[in-house]
C-alpha positions in Angstrom: 5.7 7.7 -5.8 8.0 7.4 -2.8 7.1 4.8 -0.2 10.0 3.4 1.8 10.9 -0.2 0.8 11.4 -2.7 3.6 15.0 -3.0 4.7 16.1 -6.6 5.4 17.1 -7.3 9.0 20.7 -6.4 9.5 21.1 -4.6 6.2 22.3 -1.0 5.9 19.4 1.3 5.0 19.8 2.3 1.3 21.6 5.4 0.3 19.5 8.1 -1.5 20.6 10.9 -3.9 21.7 14.3 -2.6 20.0 17.6 -3.4 20.9 19.6 -6.5 23.5 22.1 -5.2 22.8 24.5 -8.1 19.2 25.8 -7.8 18.1 27.5 -11.0 17.0 31.1 -10.6 13.2 30.9 -10.8 11.3 32.7 -13.6 8.8 34.0 -11.0 9.5 36.2 -8.0 8.1 34.9 -4.8 6.3 37.5 -2.6 8.2 39.0 0.4 8.2 36.7 3.5 7.4 33.6 1.5 7.5 30.6 3.8 8.8 27.2 2.9 6.7 25.1 5.4 8.5 21.8 4.8 12.2 21.2 4.8 14.7 19.0 6.6 18.3 19.3 7.7 20.7 16.3 7.7 23.9 16.5 9.7 26.7 17.3 10.1 26.7 13.6 11.1 29.8 14.0 13.3 27.6 16.1 15.5 24.1 14.7 14.8 24.5 11.0 13.9 21.8 9.0 12.2 19.8 6.6 14.2 20.1 2.9 13.1 16.4 2.3 12.7 15.6 4.2 9.5 14.4 3.7 6.0 17.1 5.5 4.0 20.6 7.0 4.3 20.8 10.5 2.9 24.0 12.5 2.3 24.5 15.5 4.5 22.3 18.5 3.8 23.2 21.2 6.3 21.6 24.4 7.5 24.2 26.3 5.5 23.2 24.4 2.3 19.6 25.2 2.9 20.2 28.9 3.5 22.0 29.1 0.2 19.1 27.5 -1.6 16.6 29.9 0.1 18.7 32.9 -1.0 18.8 31.6 -4.6 15.0 31.2 -4.9 13.6 33.9 -2.7 12.5 32.1 0.5 12.6 34.2 3.7 10.8 32.1 6.3 10.8 28.3 6.9 9.5 25.4 8.9 12.0 22.7 9.8 10.4 19.3 9.9 12.2 16.8 12.1 13.2 13.8 9.8 12.6 10.2 10.4 16.4 9.4 10.3 16.7 11.0 13.8 13.6 9.4 15.4 12.8 11.3 18.6 16.4 12.6 19.2 15.7 16.3 18.7 19.2 17.9 19.3 19.5 18.9 15.6 16.0 20.4 15.5 16.5 22.4 18.7 19.9 23.7 17.8 18.8 24.8 14.4 15.7 26.5 15.6 17.7 28.4 18.3 20.2 29.5 15.6 17.4 30.7 13.3 14.9 32.0 15.8 13.8 35.0 13.8 12.8 33.3 10.6 12.3 29.6 11.3 9.7 27.4 13.2 9.8 23.7 13.8 7.8 20.5 13.8 9.0 17.8 16.2 8.7 14.0 16.5 7.9 13.0 20.1 6.4 10.1 21.9 4.9 9.4 25.3 8.3 9.7 27.1 8.3 13.5 26.7 7.1 15.2 29.8 5.5 18.6 30.1 8.8 20.3 30.8 10.3 18.9 27.6 7.3 20.1 25.6 7.6 23.6 27.1 11.3 23.7 26.1 10.3 22.8 22.6 7.7 25.5 22.5 10.3 28.1 23.6 12.6 26.9 20.9 9.9 27.5 18.2 8.2 24.1 17.8 4.7 24.5 16.6 3.6 21.0 15.8 4.3 17.2 16.1 4.7 14.9 13.2 3.4 11.4 12.7 5.2 9.7 9.9 3.8 6.2 9.0 5.6 5.9 5.6 9.2 5.7 6.9 10.8 4.0 9.8 11.6 6.2 12.8 8.1 7.7 13.3 5.8 7.6 16.3 2.8 5.2 15.9 -0.3 6.9 14.6 -2.2 5.3 17.5 -0.5 7.8 19.9 -1.8 10.8 17.9 -4.9 11.6 19.9 -3.3 11.3 23.3 -0.4 13.5 22.2 -2.8 15.8 20.5 -4.6 16.4 23.9 -1.2 17.0 25.6 0.0 19.6 23.0 -3.3 21.5 22.9 -2.3 24.0 25.6 0.6 25.1 23.5 -1.5 25.8 20.4 0.4 23.3 18.4 -0.9 21.1 15.6 -0.4 17.5 14.5 1.2 16.9 11.1 0.5 13.6 9.2 2.7 11.9 6.6 0.3 9.3 5.4 -1.0 8.0 2.1 -4.6 9.1 2.2 -5.6 6.2 -0.1 -4.8 3.9 2.8 -7.4 5.9 4.9 -10.8 5.7 3.2 -12.4 6.8 6.5 -10.1 9.8 6.8 -12.9 12.3 7.4 -14.5 10.4 10.2 -11.2 9.6 11.8 -10.0 13.2 12.0 -13.0 15.4 11.9 -13.1 16.0 15.7 -9.4 15.9 16.4 -8.5 18.1 19.5 -5.9 20.2 17.6 -5.4 21.4 14.0 -4.3 18.7 11.6 -1.8 19.4 8.8 -1.4 16.8 6.0 1.9 16.5 4.2 2.4 16.4 0.4 -1.2 16.8 -0.8 -2.0 13.5 0.9 0.9 11.6 -0.5 -1.4 9.5 -2.7 -0.4 8.3 -6.2 -2.2 10.4 -8.8 -3.2 7.2 -10.7 -5.8 6.6 -8.0 -7.6 9.7 -9.1 -9.2 12.7 -7.4 -12.3 10.6 -6.7 -10.4 8.2 -4.4 -12.3 8.0 -1.0 -9.2 9.1 1.0 -8.6 12.1 -1.1 -12.3 13.0 -1.1 -12.2 12.8 2.7 -9.2 15.1 2.7 -11.1 17.6 0.6 -14.1 17.5 2.9 -11.9 18.1 6.0 -10.3 21.0 4.1 -13.6 22.5 3.0 -14.9 22.4 6.5 -11.7 24.0 7.9 -10.9 20.9 9.9 -7.4 20.4 8.4 -4.5 22.1 6.6 -2.8 20.7 3.5 0.8 21.3 2.3 1.1 21.9 -1.5 4.4 20.1 -1.7 6.0 16.8 -2.9 4.4 16.7 -6.3 7.2 14.4 -7.4 6.2 12.0 -4.7 2.7 11.4 -6.1 3.3 12.0 -9.9 3.7 9.4 -12.5 5.4 11.9 -14.8 8.5 14.0 -14.7 8.7 17.7 -14.1 6.4 19.7 -14.3 4.3 16.9 -12.8 1.3 17.8 -14.9 -0.7 14.8 -13.6 -0.6 16.3 -10.1 -2.2 19.6 -11.2 -5.8 18.4 -10.9 -5.1 17.5 -7.3 -3.6 20.9 -6.6 -6.6 22.6 -8.2 -9.1 20.5 -6.2 -7.3 21.5 -3.0 -7.2 25.2 -3.9 -10.9 25.1 -4.8 -11.8 23.4 -1.6 -10.3 26.0 0.8 -7.3 28.3 -0.1 -7.3 29.7 3.5 -6.0 26.3 4.8 -3.2 25.7 2.3 0.5 26.2 2.7 3.5 25.5 0.4 6.8 23.7 0.9 9.9 22.6 -1.0 10.5 19.3 0.8 14.2 20.1 0.5 16.6 18.2 0.4 14.0 15.8 -1.2 15.0 12.6 0.6 14.4 9.2 -0.7 13.4 10.1 -4.3 15.0 8.5 -7.3 15.1 11.6 -9.6 16.3 14.8 -7.8 14.3 18.0 -8.6 15.8 21.4 -9.0 14.5 23.8 -6.4 14.2 26.7 -8.9 11.9 24.4 -11.0 9.8 23.7 -8.0 9.3 27.4 -7.2 8.2 27.9 -10.8 5.4 25.4 -10.3 3.8 28.0 -8.1 2.9 30.0 -11.3 0.6 27.2 -12.4 -0.6 26.1 -8.9 -1.4 29.6 -7.6 -1.9 31.7 -10.7 -2.8 35.1 -9.2 -0.8 37.4 -6.9 -3.5 37.5 -4.1 -3.7 33.7 -4.0 0.1 33.4 -3.8 0.3 36.0 -1.0 -2.3 34.0 1.0 -0.8 30.6 0.6 2.9 31.5 0.7 2.8 34.3 3.3 -0.4 34.9 5.3 -1.5 31.3 5.9 1.9 30.0 7.2 2.3 33.2 9.3 -1.0 32.2 11.0 -0.4 28.5 11.3 3.2 28.7 12.6 3.0 31.9 14.6 5.3 34.2 12.7 5.0 37.8 14.0 
């Protein structure tokens, strides 16, 4: 499981492995207009330098690298999630979205310094949500979520949470009446050893069943205690699918920052065969649901 380790004062944030540049051709064929709802872009650092307050130091993973991966595995739409290594400096996000306007949407990281004009500019660029990341340095405090949620409501955006749901046993009560849709990263980012019955995960399932949140089927390697194909994560996937397949989306988490063992993206695509075993379910989670959530036309 990947939680950021504390970085001693004055120390350089630790380097993490780079993505596998040779994605294997998947055994399955993804449906047309499959959307990867969770990926990042790092660099080029000469143009988009890292912020000093961060939990890890990744090698560059550029838009061109990402496009090559998408072509290799069959992804046609995507959602760029602004990474913690850039804090609230959004130049990379805006530039990438403006370059890829026809097939990409974005999730930004903002704080209370962003005025309405700045939010409107982000909306025009293709931003459709705001992320709160409490597991890595560089995120906006979760305490600001409700105030920011009220401000972004008029744009039809959502709030995206990178939290460990096991740290939030009152998850349902805390988020059941949130003013905008809530999207939870990486199946709740909870170690599978805590079990499906853990209060935080049960709260997530209840929110999902009642249509009060969305969940990303992504990051299995972040919660698993086993290697690929992360069989110990499968009961969690199945519980989420059973709860409400209309509120699930899928993502690669490319370029897989801050993990010890780098997955191959072709292998991650093939997990879909077990996670979403029939064609209608795949179409719903990979195409229809993200088109609705992120406003693809």
